[in-house]
N, C-alpha and C positions, 0 to 999 in steps of 0.2 A: 504494500500500500504506500502510495506516495502522498506526502502532505504538500499541498500547494499553499503559498503565502496568501493570506487574507487580504483582499483588496479593500483598503480602508475607506475608499469612497463609496463602497456598496455595503459596508458593515451596518448592521442595525443596532442602534444604541439601545441600552436597556430602558431608557426613558421614553422611547418612541411611542409606547402605548399610553403614556401618561400625558403627552402633549396633544393639544387639539390639532386635527388635520384639516385639510381644506377639501371640500367636495368640488366637483367640476363647476358648479355655479358660483364658487367663491364663498360659500357659507361655511362657517366654522362648524366642524363636527366633533363633538366630544363623546368618546366612548366610555361608558361607565361599566365597571366590572359588576356582574350580578352578585348580590350577597345572598348567601344561604341562611335562612332562618331556621335555627334548631328549636324544635318544639320539645320542651322538657317532658320526660316520661311521667306518666301519672303516678301519684304517690298513694299509698294505702296505709290505713290505720290497722294495727294489730290490737285487738281488744281482748281483755281478760274479763270473764264474767264471774260474778260472785259464786263462791264455792263453799257450801255449808259442810262439806265432807272433810276436806283436807285442812290440816293445821296451818296457821298463818306462817309459821317458820318454814314449813315445807313449800308453801307457795312462794315465799321470798327466795329461798335457795334455788328453787326450780327456775324462777324468772332469771336469776343471775347466771345459772348454768346455760340456759337456752339463749339469752340475749346478753352476751358478754359486755356490751357497752353500758349496761345498767350498773350503776353503783349500788351499794347496799341501801343508801337512803332513797334512791330512785325506785328500787324494787319494793321497798316498804311503802312508799307513797302510792305506787300502782296497786299493791295489795289492799291498802286501806281505802283507796278510791273505789275499787271493786266491792269491797266489803260494805262500805257506807252507801254507795249509790247504785250498786248492782252491776256496774261495768267500769273498768279502768283502762285507760289508754297506755299500752305497753310501749309502742314505738310507731313512728311513721317512716315508711321506706318504700322502695320499689317493690313491684309485685312478687318477684322471685324470693327475696329474703322474707317478705311478709308471709308468703305461703309456707316457707320453711319454718319460721318461728311459730306460726299457728299450728301446723301439723305436729311439731315437736312438743309444744305445750299439751296438745290433745293426747299424744302418746304417753305423756307423763301424768295423765289423769286430770288435767285442768281443762276447763271449758274456755275455748278461744274462738274468735271469728275475725275475719278481715272485712273491711269495707273501704271504698274509695274515699280519699280525703276530699272534703268539699271546700 
């Protein structure tokens, strides 16, 4: 393969796409780059329902095992919210982790559901 020297008079400058060009009629034409708008993925609430069967300590320790981002105080707050109001908000996240947390809580004997965040 032979490399030929680049003719500088025909080289395209990296700024060529940024500067306005001229159409045949003499009107300035400015090309804008299309912007992609990213739509955020929907978020889901993992809910813990009141549990009259399991001990409060079990519920707190299970919450901490299943959702490692929960501190001891957060897990206690979720448990108390569920105990006092009937349902407690565990976490808000994407659909896949929400389904995982919900199913894992159910497998450990706790009642849990997910619903879209409004």
